[in-house]
PDB file with SEQRES, HELIX, SHEET and CRYST1 records, atoms N, CA, C and O in Angstrom:
SEQRES   1 A   69  MET VAL GLU LEU PHE LEU THR ARG GLU GLN MET ILE GLU          
SEQRES   2 A   69  LEU THR GLY TYR LYS GLN ALA PRO ASN GLN ILE ALA TRP          
SEQRES   3 A   69  LEU ALA ARG ASN GLY VAL ARG HIS TRP VAL ALA GLY THR          
SEQRES   4 A   69  GLY ARG PRO VAL VAL PRO ARG SER ALA LEU ASP GLY THR          
SEQRES   5 A   69  GLN GLY ARG ASN ASP ASN TYR ASP PRO MET LEU GLU LEU          
SEQRES   6 A   69  GLY PRO VAL SER                                              
HELIX    1 AA1 ARG A    8  THR A   15  1                                   8    
HELIX    2 AA2 ALA A   20  ARG A   29  1                                  10    
HELIX    3 AA3 SER A   47  ASP A   50  1                                   4    
HELIX    4 AA4 PRO A   61  GLU A   64  5                                   4    
SHEET    1 AA1 2 TRP A  35  VAL A  36  0                                        
SHEET    2 AA1 2 PRO A  42  VAL A  43 -1                                        
CRYST1    1.000    1.000    1.000  90.00  90.00  90.00 P 1           1          
ATOM      1  N   MET A   1       0.841  -1.197   0.000  1.00  0.00           N  
ATOM      2  CA  MET A   1       0.000   0.000   0.000  1.00  0.00           C  
ATOM      3  C   MET A   1       0.880   1.252   0.000  1.00  0.00           C  
ATOM      4  O   MET A   1       1.850   1.341   0.753  1.00  0.00           O  
ATOM      5  N   VAL A   2       0.534   2.196  -0.837  1.00  0.00           N  
ATOM      6  CA  VAL A   2       1.292   3.439  -0.929  1.00  0.00           C  
ATOM      7  C   VAL A   2       0.801   4.405   0.147  1.00  0.00           C  
ATOM      8  O   VAL A   2      -0.395   4.666   0.276  1.00  0.00           O  
ATOM      9  N   GLU A   3       1.742   4.918   0.903  1.00  0.00           N  
ATOM     10  CA  GLU A   3       1.402   5.893   1.939  1.00  0.00           C  
ATOM     11  C   GLU A   3       1.055   7.232   1.295  1.00  0.00           C  
ATOM     12  O   GLU A   3       1.649   7.612   0.285  1.00  0.00           O  
ATOM     13  N   LEU A   4       0.096   7.944   1.876  1.00  0.00           N  
ATOM     14  CA  LEU A   4      -0.320   9.243   1.347  1.00  0.00           C  
ATOM     15  C   LEU A   4       0.616  10.366   1.751  1.00  0.00           C  
ATOM     16  O   LEU A   4       0.697  11.388   1.070  1.00  0.00           O  
ATOM     17  N   PHE A   5       1.330  10.178   2.867  1.00  0.00           N  
ATOM     18  CA  PHE A   5       2.177  11.241   3.406  1.00  0.00           C  
ATOM     19  C   PHE A   5       3.605  10.741   3.593  1.00  0.00           C  
ATOM     20  O   PHE A   5       3.845   9.544   3.750  1.00  0.00           O  
ATOM     21  N   LEU A   6       4.541  11.676   3.573  1.00  0.00           N  
ATOM     22  CA  LEU A   6       5.929  11.307   3.819  1.00  0.00           C  
ATOM     23  C   LEU A   6       6.102  10.830   5.253  1.00  0.00           C  
ATOM     24  O   LEU A   6       5.436  11.319   6.165  1.00  0.00           O  
ATOM     25  N   THR A   7       6.997   9.876   5.442  1.00  0.00           N  
ATOM     26  CA  THR A   7       7.322   9.404   6.787  1.00  0.00           C  
ATOM     27  C   THR A   7       8.300  10.377   7.437  1.00  0.00           C  
ATOM     28  O   THR A   7       8.832  11.268   6.775  1.00  0.00           O  
ATOM     29  N   ARG A   8       8.532  10.202   8.732  1.00  0.00           N  
ATOM     30  CA  ARG A   8       9.511  11.059   9.422  1.00  0.00           C  
ATOM     31  C   ARG A   8      10.894  10.907   8.799  1.00  0.00           C  
ATOM     32  O   ARG A   8      11.615  11.890   8.627  1.00  0.00           O  
ATOM     33  N   GLU A   9      11.257   9.684   8.465  1.00  0.00           N  
ATOM     34  CA  GLU A   9      12.559   9.446   7.848  1.00  0.00           C  
ATOM     35  C   GLU A   9      12.665  10.139   6.486  1.00  0.00           C  
ATOM     36  O   GLU A   9      13.701  10.716   6.156  1.00  0.00           O  
ATOM     37  N   GLN A  10      11.598  10.078   5.708  1.00  0.00           N  
ATOM     38  CA  GLN A  10      11.600  10.740   4.403  1.00  0.00           C  
ATOM     39  C   GLN A  10      11.649  12.257   4.558  1.00  0.00           C  
ATOM     40  O   GLN A  10      12.263  12.952   3.749  1.00  0.00           O  
ATOM     41  N   MET A  11      10.999  12.763   5.599  1.00  0.00           N  
ATOM     42  CA  MET A  11      11.032  14.207   5.856  1.00  0.00           C  
ATOM     43  C   MET A  11      12.462  14.660   6.172  1.00  0.00           C  
ATOM     44  O   MET A  11      12.905  15.715   5.717  1.00  0.00           O  
ATOM     45  N   ILE A  12      13.174  13.848   6.958  1.00  0.00           N  
ATOM     46  CA  ILE A  12      14.566  14.167   7.272  1.00  0.00           C  
ATOM     47  C   ILE A  12      15.411  14.131   6.006  1.00  0.00           C  
ATOM     48  O   ILE A  12      16.242  15.012   5.783  1.00  0.00           O  
ATOM     49  N   GLU A  13      15.198  13.118   5.184  1.00  0.00           N  
ATOM     50  CA  GLU A  13      15.948  12.992   3.930  1.00  0.00           C  
ATOM     51  C   GLU A  13      15.675  14.169   2.997  1.00  0.00           C  
ATOM     52  O   GLU A  13      16.594  14.691   2.366  1.00  0.00           O  
ATOM     53  N   LEU A  14      14.418  14.582   2.912  1.00  0.00           N  
ATOM     54  CA  LEU A  14      14.038  15.689   2.033  1.00  0.00           C  
ATOM     55  C   LEU A  14      14.630  17.018   2.501  1.00  0.00           C  
ATOM     56  O   LEU A  14      15.220  17.755   1.711  1.00  0.00           O  
ATOM     57  N   THR A  15      14.468  17.318   3.790  1.00  0.00           N  
ATOM     58  CA  THR A  15      14.848  18.642   4.300  1.00  0.00           C  
ATOM     59  C   THR A  15      16.272  18.715   4.815  1.00  0.00           C  
ATOM     60  O   THR A  15      16.889  19.780   4.805  1.00  0.00           O  
ATOM     61  N   GLY A  16      16.792  17.586   5.265  1.00  0.00           N  
ATOM     62  CA  GLY A  16      18.117  17.595   5.875  1.00  0.00           C  
ATOM     63  C   GLY A  16      18.076  17.951   7.357  1.00  0.00           C  
ATOM     64  O   GLY A  16      19.121  18.116   7.985  1.00  0.00           O  
ATOM     65  N   TYR A  17      16.884  18.070   7.913  1.00  0.00           N  
ATOM     66  CA  TYR A  17      16.716  18.450   9.322  1.00  0.00           C  
ATOM     67  C   TYR A  17      15.921  17.399  10.074  1.00  0.00           C  
ATOM     68  O   TYR A  17      15.025  16.768   9.514  1.00  0.00           O  
ATOM     69  N   LYS A  18      16.257  17.210  11.363  1.00  0.00           N  
ATOM     70  CA  LYS A  18      15.519  16.289  12.222  1.00  0.00           C  
ATOM     71  C   LYS A  18      14.449  17.001  13.035  1.00  0.00           C  
ATOM     72  O   LYS A  18      13.419  16.406  13.352  1.00  0.00           O  
ATOM     73  N   GLN A  19      14.673  18.253  13.376  1.00  0.00           N  
ATOM     74  CA  GLN A  19      13.729  18.986  14.224  1.00  0.00           C  
ATOM     75  C   GLN A  19      12.619  19.606  13.377  1.00  0.00           C  
ATOM     76  O   GLN A  19      12.856  20.194  12.322  1.00  0.00           O  
ATOM     77  N   ALA A  20      11.392  19.448  13.890  1.00  0.00           N  
ATOM     78  CA  ALA A  20      10.202  19.896  13.158  1.00  0.00           C  
ATOM     79  C   ALA A  20      10.239  21.377  12.771  1.00  0.00           C  
ATOM     80  O   ALA A  20       9.915  21.698  11.628  1.00  0.00           O  
ATOM     81  N   PRO A  21      10.623  22.305  13.679  1.00  0.00           N  
ATOM     82  CA  PRO A  21      10.626  23.717  13.265  1.00  0.00           C  
ATOM     83  C   PRO A  21      11.557  23.991  12.082  1.00  0.00           C  
ATOM     84  O   PRO A  21      11.251  24.819  11.223  1.00  0.00           O  
ATOM     85  N   ASN A  22      12.689  23.293  12.042  1.00  0.00           N  
ATOM     86  CA  ASN A  22      13.620  23.470  10.918  1.00  0.00           C  
ATOM     87  C   ASN A  22      13.042  22.867   9.637  1.00  0.00           C  
ATOM     88  O   ASN A  22      13.215  23.418   8.550  1.00  0.00           O  
ATOM     89  N   GLN A  23      12.355  21.732   9.774  1.00  0.00           N  
ATOM     90  CA  GLN A  23      11.718  21.116   8.610  1.00  0.00           C  
ATOM     91  C   GLN A  23      10.634  22.030   8.049  1.00  0.00           C  
ATOM     92  O   GLN A  23      10.529  22.210   6.836  1.00  0.00           O  
ATOM     93  N   ILE A  24       9.832  22.603   8.939  1.00  0.00           N  
ATOM     94  CA  ILE A  24       8.746  23.496   8.510  1.00  0.00           C  
ATOM     95  C   ILE A  24       9.307  24.714   7.789  1.00  0.00           C  
ATOM     96  O   ILE A  24       8.774  25.133   6.761  1.00  0.00           O  
ATOM     97  N   ALA A  25      10.382  25.282   8.329  1.00  0.00           N  
ATOM     98  CA  ALA A  25      11.009  26.443   7.686  1.00  0.00           C  
ATOM     99  C   ALA A  25      11.540  26.070   6.302  1.00  0.00           C  
ATOM    100  O   ALA A  25      11.373  26.829   5.348  1.00  0.00           O  
ATOM    101  N   TRP A  26      12.178  24.904   6.191  1.00  0.00           N  
ATOM    102  CA  TRP A  26      12.714  24.463   4.909  1.00  0.00           C  
ATOM    103  C   TRP A  26      11.596  24.279   3.897  1.00  0.00           C  
ATOM    104  O   TRP A  26      11.705  24.726   2.755  1.00  0.00           O  
ATOM    105  N   LEU A  27      10.525  23.623   4.316  1.00  0.00           N  
ATOM    106  CA  LEU A  27       9.393  23.391   3.413  1.00  0.00           C  
ATOM    107  C   LEU A  27       8.814  24.712   2.915  1.00  0.00           C  
ATOM    108  O   LEU A  27       8.514  24.856   1.730  1.00  0.00           O  
ATOM    109  N   ALA A  28       8.657  25.668   3.816  1.00  0.00           N  
ATOM    110  CA  ALA A  28       8.107  26.976   3.436  1.00  0.00           C  
ATOM    111  C   ALA A  28       9.046  27.695   2.472  1.00  0.00           C  
ATOM    112  O   ALA A  28       8.598  28.256   1.472  1.00  0.00           O  
ATOM    113  N   ARG A  29      10.342  27.681   2.766  1.00  0.00           N  
ATOM    114  CA  ARG A  29      11.324  28.354   1.890  1.00  0.00           C  
ATOM    115  C   ARG A  29      11.326  27.761   0.487  1.00  0.00           C  
ATOM    116  O   ARG A  29      11.553  28.464  -0.498  1.00  0.00           O  
ATOM    117  N   ASN A  30      11.074  26.477   0.412  1.00  0.00           N  
ATOM    118  CA  ASN A  30      11.160  25.796  -0.874  1.00  0.00           C  
ATOM    119  C   ASN A  30       9.808  25.584  -1.546  1.00  0.00           C  
ATOM    120  O   ASN A  30       9.717  24.890  -2.558  1.00  0.00           O  
ATOM    121  N   GLY A  31       8.765  26.178  -0.987  1.00  0.00           N  
ATOM    122  CA  GLY A  31       7.450  26.146  -1.626  1.00  0.00           C  
ATOM    123  C   GLY A  31       6.800  24.778  -1.666  1.00  0.00           C  
ATOM    124  O   GLY A  31       6.011  24.493  -2.566  1.00  0.00           O  
ATOM    125  N   VAL A  32       7.123  23.922  -0.694  1.00  0.00           N  
ATOM    126  CA  VAL A  32       6.525  22.588  -0.653  1.00  0.00           C  
ATOM    127  C   VAL A  32       5.232  22.666   0.149  1.00  0.00           C  
ATOM    128  O   VAL A  32       5.233  23.099   1.301  1.00  0.00           O  
ATOM    129  N   ARG A  33       4.138  22.249  -0.462  1.00  0.00           N  
ATOM    130  CA  ARG A  33       2.832  22.279   0.192  1.00  0.00           C  
ATOM    131  C   ARG A  33       2.859  21.370   1.408  1.00  0.00           C  
ATOM    132  O   ARG A  33       3.259  20.209   1.319  1.00  0.00           O  
ATOM    133  N   HIS A  34       2.435  21.898   2.531  1.00  0.00           N  
ATOM    134  CA  HIS A  34       2.433  21.132   3.776  1.00  0.00           C  
ATOM    135  C   HIS A  34       1.509  21.802   4.774  1.00  0.00           C  
ATOM    136  O   HIS A  34       1.011  22.902   4.531  1.00  0.00           O  
ATOM    137  N   TRP A  35       1.282  21.143   5.892  1.00  0.00           N  
ATOM    138  CA  TRP A  35       0.585  21.752   7.024  1.00  0.00           C  
ATOM    139  C   TRP A  35       1.225  21.209   8.280  1.00  0.00           C  
ATOM    140  O   TRP A  35       2.001  20.254   8.236  1.00  0.00           O  
ATOM    141  N   VAL A  36       0.898  21.817   9.388  1.00  0.00           N  
ATOM    142  CA  VAL A  36       1.469  21.408  10.664  1.00  0.00           C  
ATOM    143  C   VAL A  36       0.385  20.677  11.446  1.00  0.00           C  
ATOM    144  O   VAL A  36      -0.700  21.212  11.671  1.00  0.00           O  
ATOM    145  N   ALA A  37       0.690  19.454  11.855  1.00  0.00           N  
ATOM    146  CA  ALA A  37      -0.248  18.637  12.616  1.00  0.00           C  
ATOM    147  C   ALA A  37      -0.335  19.154  14.052  1.00  0.00           C  
ATOM    148  O   ALA A  37       0.476  19.976  14.478  1.00  0.00           O  
ATOM    149  N   GLY A  38      -1.314  18.668  14.777  1.00  0.00           N  
ATOM    150  CA  GLY A  38      -1.472  19.045  16.173  1.00  0.00           C  
ATOM    151  C   GLY A  38      -0.270  18.690  17.022  1.00  0.00           C  
ATOM    152  O   GLY A  38      -0.074  19.255  18.098  1.00  0.00           O  
ATOM    153  N   THR A  39       0.537  17.757  16.544  1.00  0.00           N  
ATOM    154  CA  THR A  39       1.749  17.356  17.247  1.00  0.00           C  
ATOM    155  C   THR A  39       2.900  18.335  17.041  1.00  0.00           C  
ATOM    156  O   THR A  39       3.941  18.236  17.690  1.00  0.00           O  
ATOM    157  N   GLY A  40       2.693  19.295  16.113  1.00  0.00           N  
ATOM    158  CA  GLY A  40       3.760  20.256  15.805  1.00  0.00           C  
ATOM    159  C   GLY A  40       4.675  19.789  14.689  1.00  0.00           C  
ATOM    160  O   GLY A  40       5.617  20.494  14.326  1.00  0.00           O  
ATOM    161  N   ARG A  41       4.415  18.609  14.139  1.00  0.00           N  
ATOM    162  CA  ARG A  41       5.248  18.079  13.063  1.00  0.00           C  
ATOM    163  C   ARG A  41       4.630  18.424  11.705  1.00  0.00           C  
ATOM    164  O   ARG A  41       3.407  18.458  11.563  1.00  0.00           O  
ATOM    165  N   PRO A  42       5.480  18.678  10.716  1.00  0.00           N  
ATOM    166  CA  PRO A  42       4.956  18.969   9.380  1.00  0.00           C  
ATOM    167  C   PRO A  42       4.401  17.712   8.717  1.00  0.00           C  
ATOM    168  O   PRO A  42       4.904  16.608   8.925  1.00  0.00           O  
ATOM    169  N   VAL A  43       3.370  17.898   7.927  1.00  0.00           N  
ATOM    170  CA  VAL A  43       2.766  16.815   7.151  1.00  0.00           C  
ATOM    171  C   VAL A  43       2.858  17.216   5.681  1.00  0.00           C  
ATOM    172  O   VAL A  43       2.399  18.286   5.283  1.00  0.00           O  
ATOM    173  N   VAL A  44       3.460  16.333   4.884  1.00  0.00           N  
ATOM    174  CA  VAL A  44       3.612  16.598   3.454  1.00  0.00           C  
ATOM    175  C   VAL A  44       2.948  15.466   2.680  1.00  0.00           C  
ATOM    176  O   VAL A  44       3.376  14.315   2.778  1.00  0.00           O  
ATOM    177  N   PRO A  45       1.911  15.778   1.915  1.00  0.00           N  
ATOM    178  CA  PRO A  45       1.312  14.742   1.075  1.00  0.00           C  
ATOM    179  C   PRO A  45       2.263  14.411  -0.083  1.00  0.00           C  
ATOM    180  O   PRO A  45       2.929  15.294  -0.624  1.00  0.00           O  
ATOM    181  N   ARG A  46       2.314  13.156  -0.443  1.00  0.00           N  
ATOM    182  CA  ARG A  46       3.179  12.754  -1.560  1.00  0.00           C  
ATOM    183  C   ARG A  46       2.853  13.530  -2.833  1.00  0.00           C  
ATOM    184  O   ARG A  46       3.734  13.806  -3.647  1.00  0.00           O  
ATOM    185  N   SER A  47       1.588  13.875  -2.992  1.00  0.00           N  
ATOM    186  CA  SER A  47       1.172  14.603  -4.195  1.00  0.00           C  
ATOM    187  C   SER A  47       1.857  15.952  -4.306  1.00  0.00           C  
ATOM    188  O   SER A  47       1.956  16.500  -5.404  1.00  0.00           O  
ATOM    189  N   ALA A  48       2.332  16.501  -3.194  1.00  0.00           N  
ATOM    190  CA  ALA A  48       3.038  17.784  -3.244  1.00  0.00           C  
ATOM    191  C   ALA A  48       4.393  17.647  -3.924  1.00  0.00           C  
ATOM    192  O   ALA A  48       4.972  18.641  -4.361  1.00  0.00           O  
ATOM    193  N   LEU A  49       4.902  16.420  -4.015  1.00  0.00           N  
ATOM    194  CA  LEU A  49       6.220  16.201  -4.598  1.00  0.00           C  
ATOM    195  C   LEU A  49       6.193  15.466  -5.920  1.00  0.00           C  
ATOM    196  O   LEU A  49       7.132  15.583  -6.707  1.00  0.00           O  
ATOM    197  N   ASP A  50       5.139  14.710  -6.185  1.00  0.00           N  
ATOM    198  CA  ASP A  50       5.128  13.906  -7.409  1.00  0.00           C  
ATOM    199  C   ASP A  50       4.359  14.545  -8.558  1.00  0.00           C  
ATOM    200  O   ASP A  50       4.161  13.920  -9.600  1.00  0.00           O  
ATOM    201  N   GLY A  51       3.926  15.783  -8.371  1.00  0.00           N  
ATOM    202  CA  GLY A  51       3.273  16.501  -9.455  1.00  0.00           C  
ATOM    203  C   GLY A  51       1.803  16.189  -9.643  1.00  0.00           C  
ATOM    204  O   GLY A  51       1.219  16.569 -10.658  1.00  0.00           O  
ATOM    205  N   THR A  52       1.187  15.503  -8.682  1.00  0.00           N  
ATOM    206  CA  THR A  52      -0.226  15.158  -8.826  1.00  0.00           C  
ATOM    207  C   THR A  52      -1.093  15.925  -7.844  1.00  0.00           C  
ATOM    208  O   THR A  52      -2.137  15.429  -7.420  1.00  0.00           O  
ATOM    209  N   GLN A  53      -0.676  17.117  -7.481  1.00  0.00           N  
ATOM    210  CA  GLN A  53      -1.420  17.845  -6.461  1.00  0.00           C  
ATOM    211  C   GLN A  53      -2.673  18.525  -6.989  1.00  0.00           C  
ATOM    212  O   GLN A  53      -3.241  19.379  -6.309  1.00  0.00           O  
ATOM    213  N   GLY A  54      -3.103  18.171  -8.161  1.00  0.00           N  
ATOM    214  CA  GLY A  54      -4.400  18.629  -8.644  1.00  0.00           C  
ATOM    215  C   GLY A  54      -4.446  20.100  -9.025  1.00  0.00           C  
ATOM    216  O   GLY A  54      -5.399  20.800  -8.686  1.00  0.00           O  
ATOM    217  N   ARG A  55      -3.438  20.564  -9.716  1.00  0.00           N  
ATOM    218  CA  ARG A  55      -3.447  21.959 -10.162  1.00  0.00           C  
ATOM    219  C   ARG A  55      -4.609  22.203 -11.084  1.00  0.00           C  
ATOM    220  O   ARG A  55      -4.971  21.358 -11.902  1.00  0.00           O  
ATOM    221  N   ASN A  56      -5.189  23.376 -10.937  1.00  0.00           N  
ATOM    222  CA  ASN A  56      -6.279  23.767 -11.812  1.00  0.00           C  
ATOM    223  C   ASN A  56      -5.942  25.156 -12.335  1.00  0.00           C  
ATOM    224  O   ASN A  56      -6.201  26.155 -11.665  1.00  0.00           O  
ATOM    225  N   ASP A  57      -5.367  25.220 -13.529  1.00  0.00           N  
ATOM    226  CA  ASP A  57      -4.946  26.503 -14.103  1.00  0.00           C  
ATOM    227  C   ASP A  57      -6.128  27.378 -14.501  1.00  0.00           C  
ATOM    228  O   ASP A  57      -5.939  28.556 -14.804  1.00  0.00           O  
ATOM    229  N   ASN A  58      -7.346  26.828 -14.509  1.00  0.00           N  
ATOM    230  CA  ASN A  58      -8.530  27.603 -14.861  1.00  0.00           C  
ATOM    231  C   ASN A  58      -9.258  28.134 -13.635  1.00  0.00           C  
ATOM    232  O   ASN A  58     -10.341  28.706 -13.755  1.00  0.00           O  
ATOM    233  N   TYR A  59      -8.671  27.948 -12.455  1.00  0.00           N  
ATOM    234  CA  TYR A  59      -9.323  28.383 -11.215  1.00  0.00           C  
ATOM    235  C   TYR A  59      -9.447  29.903 -11.180  1.00  0.00           C  
ATOM    236  O   TYR A  59      -8.483  30.623 -11.441  1.00  0.00           O  
ATOM    237  N   ASP A  60     -10.640  30.376 -10.855  1.00  0.00           N  
ATOM    238  CA  ASP A  60     -10.886  31.810 -10.720  1.00  0.00           C  
ATOM    239  C   ASP A  60     -11.639  32.032  -9.415  1.00  0.00           C  
ATOM    240  O   ASP A  60     -12.820  31.696  -9.323  1.00  0.00           O  
ATOM    241  N   PRO A  61     -10.964  32.604  -8.381  1.00  0.00           N  
ATOM    242  CA  PRO A  61     -11.626  32.787  -7.090  1.00  0.00           C  
ATOM    243  C   PRO A  61     -12.841  33.703  -7.165  1.00  0.00           C  
ATOM    244  O   PRO A  61     -13.706  33.635  -6.292  1.00  0.00           O  
ATOM    245  N   MET A  62     -12.933  34.553  -8.174  1.00  0.00           N  
ATOM    246  CA  MET A  62     -14.074  35.465  -8.302  1.00  0.00           C  
ATOM    247  C   MET A  62     -15.371  34.687  -8.581  1.00  0.00           C  
ATOM    248  O   MET A  62     -16.464  35.165  -8.277  1.00  0.00           O  
ATOM    249  N   LEU A  63     -15.240  33.499  -9.155  1.00  0.00           N  
ATOM    250  CA  LEU A  63     -16.419  32.689  -9.447  1.00  0.00           C  
ATOM    251  C   LEU A  63     -17.063  32.123  -8.182  1.00  0.00           C  
ATOM    252  O   LEU A  63     -18.226  31.718  -8.206  1.00  0.00           O  
ATOM    253  N   GLU A  64     -16.316  32.094  -7.078  1.00  0.00           N  
ATOM    254  CA  GLU A  64     -16.822  31.538  -5.830  1.00  0.00           C  
ATOM    255  C   GLU A  64     -17.569  32.573  -4.981  1.00  0.00           C  
ATOM    256  O   GLU A  64     -18.156  32.215  -3.960  1.00  0.00           O  
ATOM    257  N   LEU A  65     -17.556  33.812  -5.373  1.00  0.00           N  
ATOM    258  CA  LEU A  65     -18.132  34.867  -4.550  1.00  0.00           C  
ATOM    259  C   LEU A  65     -19.658  34.843  -4.527  1.00  0.00           C  
ATOM    260  O   LEU A  65     -20.270  35.222  -3.529  1.00  0.00           O  
ATOM    261  N   GLY A  66     -20.265  34.406  -5.604  1.00  0.00           N  
ATOM    262  CA  GLY A  66     -21.712  34.399  -5.669  1.00  0.00           C  
ATOM    263  C   GLY A  66     -22.244  35.765  -6.019  1.00  0.00           C  
ATOM    264  O   GLY A  66     -21.465  36.688  -6.258  1.00  0.00           O  
ATOM    265  N   PRO A  67     -23.568  35.916  -6.057  1.00  0.00           N  
ATOM    266  CA  PRO A  67     -24.174  37.193  -6.454  1.00  0.00           C  
ATOM    267  C   PRO A  67     -23.973  38.277  -5.405  1.00  0.00           C  
ATOM    268  O   PRO A  67     -23.930  38.011  -4.203  1.00  0.00           O  
ATOM    269  N   VAL A  68     -23.853  39.488  -5.888  1.00  0.00           N  
ATOM    270  CA  VAL A  68     -23.727  40.645  -4.999  1.00  0.00           C  
ATOM    271  C   VAL A  68     -25.128  41.186  -4.724  1.00  0.00           C  
ATOM    272  O   VAL A  68     -25.915  41.389  -5.649  1.00  0.00           O  
ATOM    273  N   SER A  69     -25.432  41.417  -3.451  1.00  0.00           N  
ATOM    274  CA  SER A  69     -26.775  41.934  -3.143  1.00  0.00           C  
ATOM    275  C   SER A  69     -26.723  43.385  -2.739  1.00  0.00           C  
ATOM    276  O   SER A  69     -27.759  43.982  -2.446  1.00  0.00           O  
TER     277      SER A  69                                                      
END                                                                             
């Protein structure tokens, strides 16, 4: 079974850091999509690295606003 998120070991390999705050800073500097779990550790979906993160080049946030009253 393919894991959806990077493991702690893979996170260390990717960022070069063992401590979560340093990993989070590295991810942010390098534009890697991630979030911080309640544990304080970064979570990186594999899709953020393999090019399958579902880009939508036709996305227009103005279409989500709805009618103006």
